N, C-alpha and C positions, 0 to 999 in steps of 0.2 A: 504494500500500500504506500510505501514511501515514494514520494515524487508525484503522486496523484493528488494534488492539492485541490482540484476543482470539485470533486465529489467522491471522496475515497470510499464511502459506504454505499454508493449508487442509490442515494435517496431520491424519491420522486415527489414527495409532498409531506406536509404536516397532517397527520391523521386526526389526533385528538389531544386534549389536555384533560387531566384528571384533577378533580378538586374534592377534598374531604370536607364534608358539611356537618353542621350541627343538626340540621333537619333537611333531608333530601326533598321533602314535600315543599318546604318554603323556597328552596333553591330552584326546584322545577318551576314554580310559579314565577320567580324572578326572571329566569332565563327565557321562559315562554313570553311573559307579558311585557317585559322591559326590552329584551334584546331580540325577540322574535324567533327563538329556537323552537324546534319541534321534537317532542319525545319520539324516540325510535325503539324498536325491539332490541332487547338486551338478552344475551344468552341466559337461559334458565338454569344452566349448570353452576352459576356463581352461587356460593353459599353465604353471601353477605348482601345487605340492603344497598341499593343504588339505583341509578337511572342513567340512561343515555339520551342525549339530545343532539340534534344535528341542524346546521344551517351554515350558509356562506362557505360551504366546502370544508367545514371543520366540525368535528364532534367534541362535545363536552361530556365527560363521564363524571357523574356525581357519585361520591362514595360516602355512605353514612359513617360518621365518626363512631368509634367504639366507646369513646368517653367525651360526649359533646360539651359537658361542663368544663372540661380541662382545656378546651381549645382557646387560644388567645383571642381576646376581643379587641379588634382594631377600631378606633374612632377617628383618629387623625387621617385625613386624606393627604397622602404624600405622593406626588407625581413620580418621585424617584423610587417608589416601592415596586416590587414585582407586579406585573400586570399583563393583561392581554388587551390588544388594541384592535378596534374595528374602524374601518374606513367608512366615512359618511360622505355621500355624494350630494346631498341636498343642502339644507341650511343648518349650520351649527346653532344658529339662534333658535331655530325651531326645535332642535334637540334639547337645548337648554330650557326652553319653555315647557316642553313635555316633562323633563325631569322635575322641574319645579311643580308642575301639576300633580305629579306622582308622589311628591313629598320626599324625593331623593336628594340628599345633600351631595354637592359636587364642588369641584374647584375648576375654574376656567383659566387657561393659560394661552398666551399668544407668543409664538416663537417666530423670530425673524432670522433668516439666513440669506445674506446676499440679495436682499430685496424680495425674497419669497417669504410669504407669511403662512403659518400653520396654526389653526385653532385647535385646541385640545380641551376636552372635558374629562375629568377624572371622578369616579365615584366607586363605592363599594357594593359588592353583592351582599346577601344576608350574612355571610361568614367573614366579611372583611377583605375578600380578595378584590384587588383593584381592577377596574374596567376603565378603558380609555375609549372615547369616541373622538375621531380627529379627521381632518382633511389633509392627512400626511401625504396624500397623493401629490400634493403640490411640490414636494421635495423630490428631486431626482435621486436615485440611489447611485452614487458615483463610487466605483471601486477604487481602492487605494493604488493598485498597480496590476497590470497584466490582464484585466478583464474588460469586457464591453460594459458601457453604462447600462443601468437597468432602472426600472421604475417600480414603485409599490403597486401601481394600478395594473389590473389585467388589461384594461384598454390601452394604456401606454405601453405595456409589454408587447401587445399585438402590433402597435405602431413601430416599435423598435425592432421586432423580429425581421421584417423584410429588409430593413437597413442593415442589420447584422448579417443576414444571409447574403445580401449583396456584397458587403465588405468582406465576408469570409470567402465568397466565390471568386473574388478578384485574385487571380494568380499571375504572378509575373513570369512571363515566358521570354527567355532570351531570343532576341531577333538575330538571325544569322543572315548576313547579307552575302549574296553570291559574288 
């Protein structure tokens, strides 16, 4: 595997994240009603309480804590904490209004990088796991060295792929003059 720095494990995508919960039922309601996830079938052979949800091409696996009262209770919303981020294509203001209507506490942040602005909203799920909603798609993903530029957006990725294919298909052939 040494020398294969691009994708040494031949990964294709992120499949799911697992979250330990005080109450699987409360977490299901949050991920359904706030983030739009849909419960999906979970293997019946598991011998512990949990639930699987799916949306946006990713699964969230909720696992019932064996000792819910011992789970840490987070109250401070810290954007530098571990979190999962969701791209928002419409209006961040509309999301902020909806969170307020739902009674969900949040922190809003505006990041500027070279004249590009990114709005971010951070809030907790029922167990204190951080969720971010952003328009991070505004920022291009620029590799440090040796790779083609990429984007967070699937739409932008599709726009870049023809350019990358075209750049990759250009082959320098020596011209031999008779």
